[in-house]
C-alpha positions as CSV (number, residue, x, y, z in Angstrom):
1,M,55.0,46.1,-12.3
2,T,56.5,42.5,-11.2
3,L,54.6,42.9,-8.4
4,T,51.2,42.8,-9.7
5,I,52.1,39.9,-11.7
6,V,53.3,37.6,-8.5
7,T,49.7,39.7,-6.6
8,S,47.9,38.2,-9.6
9,L,49.0,34.9,-9.8
10,I,48.7,34.4,-5.9
11,V,44.8,35.8,-6.6
12,A,44.2,32.9,-9.2
13,L,46.0,30.5,-7.6
14,S,43.7,30.8,-4.7
15,I,40.7,30.7,-6.9
16,I,41.6,27.8,-8.5
17,C,42.4,26.0,-5.1
18,V,39.5,27.0,-3.4
19,T,37.3,25.8,-6.5
20,G,39.1,22.6,-6.3
21,G,38.2,22.3,-2.6
22,L,34.6,23.0,-3.3
23,L,34.1,20.2,-5.8
24,L,36.6,17.9,-4.1
25,T,34.4,17.9,-0.5
26,R,31.1,18.0,-1.9
27,R,29.2,14.6,-1.8
28,D,26.8,12.8,-4.1
29,K,23.2,13.6,-3.3
30,A,21.5,10.1,-3.1
31,V,25.1,9.2,-0.4
32,S,23.9,12.5,1.1
33,N,20.1,11.5,1.8
34,R,21.4,8.4,2.6
35,L,23.4,9.8,5.5
36,D,20.9,12.0,6.6
37,T,18.3,9.1,6.7
38,Y,20.5,7.3,9.1
39,L,21.2,10.3,11.5
40,M,18.3,11.7,11.8
41,G,17.4,13.1,14.8
42,G,20.9,12.7,16.3
43,T,24.5,12.8,15.8
44,L,27.4,11.6,14.6
45,D,28.0,10.1,17.9
46,Q,24.5,8.9,18.4
47,P,22.8,7.6,15.2
48,L,19.2,6.3,14.9
49,T,18.5,3.0,16.5
50,L,16.9,0.2,13.8
51,K,13.4,0.5,15.4
52,E,13.7,4.5,14.9
53,L,14.7,4.1,11.4
54,E,12.1,1.4,11.0
55,L,9.5,3.6,12.9
56,S,10.4,6.5,10.4
57,Q,9.0,4.4,7.5
58,P,5.6,5.6,6.2
59,F,2.7,3.5,7.5
60,T,2.5,1.9,4.0
61,E,6.1,0.6,3.8
62,R,5.9,-0.3,7.3
63,V,2.7,-2.4,7.8
64,L,0.8,-2.3,4.6
65,L,3.4,-3.7,2.4
66,P,4.5,-6.9,4.1
67,I,0.7,-8.2,4.7
68,V,0.2,-7.6,0.9
69,K,3.2,-9.4,-0.3
70,R,2.6,-12.7,2.6
71,L,-1.0,-12.2,1.0
72,S,0.3,-12.7,-2.8
73,G,2.0,-16.0,-1.6
74,A,-1.3,-17.3,-0.1
75,F,-3.2,-16.1,-2.9
76,L,-1.1,-16.8,-6.0
77,W,-1.5,-20.1,-6.6
78,M,-5.1,-19.2,-7.4
79,L,-3.6,-17.0,-10.9
80,P,-1.9,-19.4,-13.1
81,Q,1.0,-17.9,-15.3
82,N,-1.0,-17.2,-18.2
83,R,-3.7,-15.1,-15.4
84,L,-0.6,-13.5,-14.4
85,N,1.0,-12.4,-17.8
86,A,-2.7,-11.1,-18.8
87,L,-2.9,-9.4,-15.0
88,R,0.9,-7.4,-16.1
89,L,-0.4,-6.9,-19.2
90,R,-3.4,-4.7,-17.8
91,L,-1.3,-2.7,-15.2
92,T,1.5,-1.6,-17.9
93,M,-1.8,-1.0,-19.9
94,A,-3.1,1.2,-16.6
95,G,0.5,2.6,-16.5
96,N,1.8,0.8,-13.6
97,P,-0.2,2.8,-10.8
98,S,2.1,2.7,-7.8
99,G,4.5,0.6,-9.3
100,I,3.0,-2.4,-7.7
101,S,3.7,-5.7,-9.5
102,P,1.5,-8.4,-10.2
103,T,1.8,-10.9,-7.1
104,D,1.7,-7.3,-5.1
105,F,-1.7,-6.4,-6.7
106,V,-2.8,-10.2,-5.9
107,G,-2.1,-9.3,-2.8
108,V,-3.8,-6.3,-2.3
109,K,-6.9,-8.2,-3.9
110,G,-6.4,-10.5,-0.9
111,L,-6.1,-7.7,1.8
112,V,-9.4,-5.9,0.5
113,M,-10.9,-9.5,0.6
114,L,-10.0,-10.2,4.5
115,I,-11.0,-6.6,5.4
116,V,-14.6,-6.5,4.0
117,V,-15.0,-10.3,5.0
118,G,-14.4,-9.2,8.9
119,V,-16.0,-6.4,8.9
120,A,-19.2,-8.6,7.0
121,V,-18.6,-10.7,10.1
122,L,-17.8,-7.8,13.0
123,A,-21.0,-7.0,12.0
124,G,-23.4,-10.2,11.5
125,Y,-21.6,-10.6,15.4
126,A,-22.6,-7.2,16.5
127,S,-26.6,-7.9,15.5
128,H,-26.6,-11.5,16.8
129,T,-27.4,-13.2,13.6
130,R,-27.2,-16.8,13.7
131,L,-24.9,-18.5,11.2
132,T,-27.0,-20.6,8.4
133,L,-26.2,-22.0,5.6
134,F,-27.6,-18.9,3.8
135,N,-26.1,-16.5,5.8
136,A,-22.2,-18.7,4.6
137,V,-23.1,-18.3,1.3
138,L,-24.1,-14.5,1.3
139,L,-20.8,-14.4,3.1
140,G,-18.7,-16.3,0.2
141,L,-20.5,-14.4,-2.1
142,I,-19.3,-10.7,-0.4
143,G,-15.7,-12.5,0.0
144,F,-16.0,-13.2,-3.8
145,C,-16.9,-9.6,-5.2
146,A,-14.3,-7.7,-2.4
147,F,-11.6,-10.3,-3.7
148,A,-12.7,-9.2,-7.7
149,L,-13.4,-5.4,-6.8
150,P,-9.5,-4.3,-7.4
151,D,-9.8,-5.7,-11.1
152,F,-12.8,-3.4,-11.6
153,W,-10.9,-0.5,-10.2
154,L,-8.2,-1.1,-12.4
155,S,-10.8,-1.6,-15.5
156,R,-11.8,1.8,-14.8
157,R,-8.0,3.3,-14.8
158,I,-7.3,1.7,-17.7
159,T,-10.4,3.1,-19.4
160,Q,-9.6,6.4,-18.0
161,R,-5.6,6.2,-19.4
162,Q,-6.8,4.9,-23.4
163,Q,-9.5,7.8,-23.6
164,D,-6.6,10.7,-22.6
165,L,-4.4,9.1,-25.1
166,I,-7.0,8.9,-27.8
167,N,-8.1,12.5,-27.2
168,T,-4.6,13.5,-27.1
169,L,-3.2,11.5,-30.1
170,P,-5.1,13.9,-32.7
171,D,-2.9,16.9,-31.5
172,A,0.1,14.7,-31.4
173,L,0.3,13.9,-34.4
174,D,-0.3,17.4,-35.6
175,L,2.6,18.5,-33.6
176,L,4.7,15.5,-35.1
177,V,3.6,16.9,-38.6
178,I,4.7,20.9,-38.3
179,A,8.3,19.4,-36.4
180,N,9.0,17.0,-39.7
181,E,7.9,19.6,-42.1
182,A,10.5,21.5,-40.1
183,G,13.2,19.5,-41.0
184,L,13.2,17.0,-37.6
185,S,13.5,13.4,-38.0
186,F,11.1,11.2,-36.7
187,E,12.5,10.9,-33.1
188,N,13.3,14.9,-32.4
189,A,9.8,15.9,-33.6
190,I,8.8,13.0,-30.8
191,Q,11.0,14.9,-28.6
192,E,9.6,17.8,-29.3
193,I,6.4,16.7,-27.8
194,T,8.0,15.1,-24.6
195,G,9.6,18.6,-23.5
196,K,6.3,20.6,-24.2
197,W,3.7,18.2,-22.8
198,D,2.7,16.2,-19.9
199,N,0.0,13.7,-20.2
200,Q,-0.1,9.4,-20.5
201,L,1.1,10.2,-24.3
202,S,4.2,12.4,-24.0
203,H,5.2,9.7,-21.2
204,E,4.9,6.8,-23.8
205,F,6.8,8.9,-26.0
206,E,9.3,9.1,-23.0
207,R,9.3,5.4,-22.9
208,V,9.9,5.0,-26.8
209,L,12.3,7.8,-27.0
210,H,14.1,5.6,-24.1
211,D,13.3,2.4,-25.9
212,L,15.4,3.8,-29.1
213,G,18.4,5.3,-26.7
214,M,19.0,1.8,-25.6
215,G,19.7,0.2,-29.1
216,L,15.9,-0.8,-29.9
217,A,15.0,-0.7,-33.2
218,R,12.4,1.6,-33.9
219,R,10.2,-0.8,-35.7
220,E,10.4,-2.5,-32.5
221,A,10.1,0.5,-30.1
222,L,6.7,1.3,-32.0
223,A,5.3,-2.2,-31.7
224,G,6.0,-1.3,-27.7
225,L,3.7,1.3,-27.5
226,S,1.2,-0.3,-29.3
227,E,1.1,-3.1,-27.0
228,R,1.6,-1.1,-23.5
229,T,-1.5,1.3,-24.5
230,G,-3.9,-1.3,-26.0
231,V,-5.6,1.6,-28.6
232,S,-6.7,1.3,-31.9
233,D,-5.7,4.2,-33.3
234,I,-2.2,4.3,-31.7
235,T,-2.0,0.6,-33.2
236,S,-2.9,1.9,-36.7
237,F,-0.6,4.9,-36.4
238,V,2.3,1.9,-35.5
239,T,1.1,0.3,-38.5
240,A,1.3,3.4,-41.1
241,V,4.7,4.5,-39.9
242,N,6.4,1.0,-40.1
243,Q,4.8,0.4,-43.5
244,A,6.3,4.0,-44.5
245,E,9.4,3.0,-43.4
246,S,9.4,-0.1,-44.8
247,M,8.6,1.0,-48.3
248,G,10.3,3.9,-48.1
249,V,7.5,6.8,-48.7
250,S,8.0,9.9,-46.7
251,I,7.0,9.5,-43.3
252,G,5.6,13.5,-42.8
253,R,2.7,12.6,-45.7
254,V,1.6,9.4,-43.7
255,L,1.9,11.4,-40.3
256,S,-0.3,14.2,-42.2
257,T,-2.9,11.5,-43.4
258,Q,-3.4,10.0,-40.1
259,A,-3.7,13.6,-38.7
260,E,-6.5,14.2,-40.5
261,E,-8.2,10.8,-40.3
262,L,-7.6,11.0,-36.5
263,R,-9.5,14.1,-36.4
264,V,-12.7,12.5,-38.2
265,R,-12.5,9.9,-36.1
266,R,-12.7,11.9,-32.6
267,R,-15.6,14.1,-34.5
268,Q,-17.7,10.9,-34.7
269,R,-17.3,9.5,-31.4
270,A,-18.1,13.4,-30.2
271,Q,-21.7,13.1,-32.3
272,E,-22.0,9.6,-31.4
273,R,-22.1,10.3,-27.5
274,A,-24.6,13.3,-28.3
275,N,-26.4,10.8,-30.5
276,Q,-26.4,9.0,-27.0
277,A,-27.5,11.7,-24.2
278,P,-31.0,11.7,-25.0
279,I,-31.4,8.0,-24.2
280,K,-29.1,8.3,-21.5
281,M,-31.0,11.3,-19.4
282,M,-34.4,9.3,-19.9
283,F,-33.5,7.4,-17.0
284,P,-32.8,9.9,-14.4
285,L,-35.9,11.7,-16.0
286,V,-38.6,8.7,-15.3
287,F,-37.1,7.6,-12.1
288,L,-35.8,10.5,-10.3
289,I,-37.3,13.6,-11.8
290,F,-40.7,12.9,-13.0
291,P,-41.7,11.0,-9.4
292,A,-40.6,14.4,-7.6
293,I,-43.2,16.4,-10.3
294,F,-45.9,14.4,-9.8
295,A,-45.4,14.6,-5.7
296,V,-45.0,18.0,-6.2
297,L,-48.1,18.5,-8.3
298,L,-50.4,15.9,-7.1
299,G,-49.6,15.7,-3.1
300,P,-52.2,18.2,-2.6
301,A,-54.9,16.6,-3.7
302,V,-53.9,13.0,-1.8
303,P,-55.9,13.8,1.5
304,Q,-59.0,15.9,-0.7
305,L,-59.1,12.2,-2.2
306,L,-59.0,10.2,1.0
307,G,-61.3,12.4,2.4
308,T,-63.8,12.5,-0.4
309,F,-63.8,8.5,-0.4
310,N,-64.5,8.2,3.5
311,N,-67.4,9.9,3.0
312,L,-68.4,8.4,0.5
313,G,-67.8,4.9,2.3
314,G,-69.3,6.4,5.6
315,G,-72.8,7.2,3.4
């Protein structure tokens, strides 16, 4: 009996020691990745050189990113502080693509301008085009359009993101109503959306929960949501929730009313687009389809008409 107890204690002590040793020798993941980066392709005795570490980085970080940062400093004087703040807000409304900053975006605009102007100059040099006043003005116009080209891309991205938010908001409000009626609080209902969905609206709600976790008031967190998105439906939703909180009205009733109103708006937008479809179809019909039909129908008769006219003229 004593031997059994001693053996059990030794086995238990061995398990505890092995587990503790594994926990103590386990390295942090970030530290491990950093060490693997520095020791990639070599051993502890032969680490990578600085040149090899630099070549192991992506091409964008090695070449394009330094060029963009230098060009941002060269073109930043063209934008005053208010325009830079407006650009920062537009990037936020676009969802901060690739985490780019306003100054880096200005550098991207300058890089696009230099590439387009360089290609235009090389094309003119290859075709032996003379440098006249008209060509110089045309080259400047091309450079201006190339500099503004990333702004059009950013505007399109903002429009697509806002349309995605508009389409998903009514369904999100329905889920908020269901969660609220089930006894969840407003924050827990938002957490249910972020856990079940993976779209632009759920990411914005994650930002709201993050702001609330950092100690920000609900009114300020929702106001930040409205400012970041720039969508009128979200602005009305935020205003209704803030008013319900200040007046002591049930949030579930407000959410139900907002969800029904947004569904009506979505239906009206769909009907409006359906009514615009015939007008939009008129342009391809007139300029693309009708000429092809006329060419197929009247094409065989054209040689006969030309022959008849030639005979009459000769007669």
